[in-house]
C-alpha positions as CSV (number, residue, x, y, z in Angstrom):
1,M,0.1,0.2,0.0
2,P,1.5,3.3,-0.7
3,R,2.5,5.9,1.8
4,P,-0.5,8.6,2.1
5,R,0.4,11.9,0.4
6,L,1.2,14.6,2.8
7,F,-0.4,18.0,2.9
8,R,1.5,20.9,1.5
9,R,0.5,24.5,1.9
10,I,-0.4,26.4,-1.2
11,S,-1.1,30.1,-0.8
12,F,-2.0,30.6,-4.7
13,N,-5.3,29.8,-6.3
14,P,-5.1,30.5,-10.1
15,D,-7.8,32.1,-11.7
16,V,-6.7,31.1,-15.2
17,T,-6.0,27.4,-15.8
18,Y,-5.5,27.1,-19.2
19,F,-2.7,28.6,-21.6
20,K,-2.4,27.7,-25.0
21,P,-0.5,28.5,-28.1
22,L,-2.4,31.7,-30.5
23,G,-4.1,30.7,-33.3
24,V,-4.1,27.0,-32.7
25,P,-7.8,25.6,-31.8
26,M,-7.6,23.4,-28.5
27,R,-8.9,20.3,-30.3
28,E,-5.7,20.3,-32.0
29,L,-3.2,20.5,-29.1
30,E,-1.6,18.2,-26.6
31,I,-2.2,19.4,-23.1
32,V,0.5,19.1,-20.6
33,E,-1.2,19.2,-16.7
34,L,0.4,21.1,-14.3
35,T,-0.5,20.6,-10.5
36,V,-1.0,23.4,-8.2
37,E,1.8,22.2,-6.4
38,E,4.2,22.5,-9.3
39,V,2.6,25.9,-10.1
40,E,3.3,27.2,-6.4
41,A,6.6,26.1,-6.2
42,Y,7.5,27.8,-9.7
43,R,5.6,30.9,-8.4
44,L,7.6,30.8,-4.9
45,R,11.0,30.3,-6.6
46,H,10.6,32.9,-9.9
47,L,7.9,35.5,-8.6
48,S,8.7,35.6,-4.8
49,N,12.4,35.0,-5.5
50,L,12.8,32.8,-2.9
51,E,15.6,30.3,-2.2
52,Q,14.9,26.7,-2.2
53,K,15.0,26.3,1.5
54,E,12.7,29.5,1.8
55,A,10.1,28.4,-0.6
56,A,10.3,24.4,1.2
57,K,9.4,26.1,4.4
58,K,6.6,28.1,3.0
59,M,4.9,24.7,1.3
60,D,5.6,22.8,4.7
61,T,7.8,20.2,2.7
62,S,11.3,19.0,2.7
63,T,13.9,20.5,0.5
64,S,14.1,17.8,-1.8
65,T,10.5,17.2,-1.9
66,Y,10.3,20.8,-3.1
67,Q,13.0,20.6,-5.5
68,R,11.4,17.5,-7.1
69,I,8.3,19.2,-7.4
70,L,9.9,22.3,-9.0
71,Y,11.9,20.3,-11.6
72,S,8.7,18.5,-12.6
73,A,7.5,22.0,-13.5
74,Y,10.3,23.2,-15.2
75,E,10.2,19.6,-17.3
76,K,6.1,20.3,-18.4
77,I,6.3,24.0,-19.0
78,A,9.6,23.5,-21.1
79,D,7.8,20.7,-22.9
80,A,4.7,23.0,-23.8
81,L,6.8,25.5,-24.8
82,I,9.2,24.1,-27.1
83,K,6.7,21.6,-28.6
84,G,3.6,23.9,-28.7
85,K,1.3,22.2,-26.3
86,A,-1.7,23.5,-24.3
87,I,-0.8,24.0,-20.3
88,K,-3.7,23.0,-17.9
89,I,-3.6,23.8,-14.3
90,I,-5.3,21.0,-12.3
91,K,-6.5,21.2,-8.6
92,N,-6.0,18.2,-6.7
């Protein structure tokens, strides 16, 4: 049986949950899904300019878990931008 998922503090609730390339209908796009955890980790690092330890503390998680969440966000965002995919933010 897998370990239960721990609560992570999320201080950001996005109003916009889809981003897509201009001029391409949604039905023609692949979708990359980002969790609110990944968006929060990205926001703390790049908009709040927090270091990894500070951001992990704000999210109530370990530094290594924070880093794993952040790098997952990096990979998904890069995939969407480079390959012209839509981004969907999913709420858990």
